[in-house]
N, C-alpha and C positions, 0 to 999 in steps of 0.2 A: 504493500500500500504506500501511497505518497501522502504527504502532509503539507498543508499550506504554510507559506511564509508571508506574514502580514507586515507591511511597512507603515509606520505612523507618519502622518503628515508633518511637515517640518517647515521652518522658516529659516532662511539664510543659507540654503544649499540644497543639494539633491542626494537622496538616499536611493540606492538601486540594488537589485539582485537580478541575476541572469534569468532564473526561472522562478515562477510563483509557487512551485511545488517541488518537494524532494522526498526521497525515501530515507528511511532510517540508515544512518551510517554514511550517506552521501556528504561530500564536502561542499558546503555552501559558501559562496563568495559574495561578500557585501562590498559595494563600492560607494564611498563617501566623497562627494565633491562639494566643497564649500563655495558659495558665491564670492565674488570679489568683495574684499573687506571683512570676510568672516573666516572663522576657523572652527575646527571640530572641538567641542568641549566634552561631550559624553556620548558614547555609543554602547548600546546594550542589546542583547538578544536574550529573550526569555521563552521558556517552554510554556505549555498551556497551564501549568501550575504556578507560574511566576518565578520559577527557578532560573537564575541567571546562568547563561551558558558561557563558557570560556571562549574568548575571541583571540585569534592569532593575527597579529599585525604583519601583513605581507609587504608593507610599504606602498607608496603611491596611492594612498587612500583605499587600499584593498585590505579586507579583514575576512578571515574564514572561521568556520565552526563546523563540527560534525553534526549532522541533522539528527535530533533525537526522534523517538517514536511518537511524536506529537506535533501539533501546530506550534509555530514559533512566531513571536512578535518582535520585530526589530525597531528600536527607537533611537533617535539621534537628537542632540541639541547642538546647535551652532551658536557661537557667540561672536559679536563684533570685535574685530581686532583693532579698532580705533583708526583705521587707515581709510575710512570712507565716510561720506556724508550720511550714510545709512545708520551709522553708529549713534545711538541715542545721546551720547555725551559729546558728539562731534562739535557742536557749536559752543561748548564751554571752554574758554581759553585756559582755565586753571585745572582742567582734568588731564593729568598725565596718563596717556594710554599705556605706559609701561609700569605704572604704579600698582601696588597691590589692590587698591580700591577701584580700579577702572571697571572691572566686571560688576561688582556690587552697585556702583553708581549707575551703570547701564541698566541693571535689573530694576533699580528703584525708579528710574525714569520711564522705562518701558512699561512698567506695571502701575504707573500713576501714583506711586507711594510718596515720591518727593518731586519737587521742581527745583530749578536753580534759584539762587538769591537774586538773580537778574537774568535778562535774556542771554548774557554773555558769560556769567559766572555761576559756578555751582557751590563753591566754598567747601571742597572736600576735606580740608584740614580745619574747618571752623568748628566751634563748639555747637552742640545741638541744644536748642532751647526746649523748655517744657512744652511750649506751643507746638513746636515741630514734632516732638515725640507723640503728643496726643493726636496731632493731625495724621501722622503715619498710621497709628493704630486705627483711627477712624476710617482711613482710606482702605486699610486691610479688611475691615468689616463691611466695605461697600458703601460707605458714607451714609449710614442710616440716620434718619431724622430723630431728634430728641423730642420727647413728649413735653418736657418743661425746660425752662431756661433759668439756671441758677444765677443768683446775683453774686458775682465775684467783683470786688472793687477794682481789680487789675485787668478785667476783660471787658472791653468795649463791645457792645452788641453788634457793631458793624465790623469788627476786626476779622481778618481773613481766617482766623482759627476759632472764632466764637462758636460756630456750629459743632466743631469737633470737641471743644471743651464742654459744651452743654451735654453732648452725648456721653463723654467720658465721666462727667459728674453723675449722670443718671445711672451709669453702669457701675458706679463705685470705684472707678479707676483713679479719679482725682477728687480731692475734697477742699482744695484751696491751701494757701500758705499761712493763714491766720485763723484765729477762732471765729472771727466775724464772717469771713467769706473765703 
């Protein structure tokens, strides 16, 4: 019998196999081709039970594995290498694409968790404020509306972080910095 090889959809490159089906013991070759400005971050092949299969790097974007006696799902994640305008942090002059924080900054931007401090600056070495942390948590939760608006002396109702603070207070995440508010 032959078993299917499923490829997950991906952004930033192409994932391919020569055949969509293989028999147990066949050597399956995966070809990974990043788009310009992207590079391979993670490549996995899992059997029908979610067990990760060992991949052998053959070079030139080719990886192999022996086909198990079940369906296999192949997944890939490409990340921006910072050398293209497609990179989420491309427009920020202060984001060093060779720094440890480059990929996390791209993730935060791509997933709407953070924005820059201006159109041209991200401030990757800056201190994170309470307002920023609360806003990140609020965005992770999908920006839910708060039922009530607590009165905090240091939060103007029109501030960019006011909705996030209201939600965080309602959830018991924040309670203010003084006894009054």
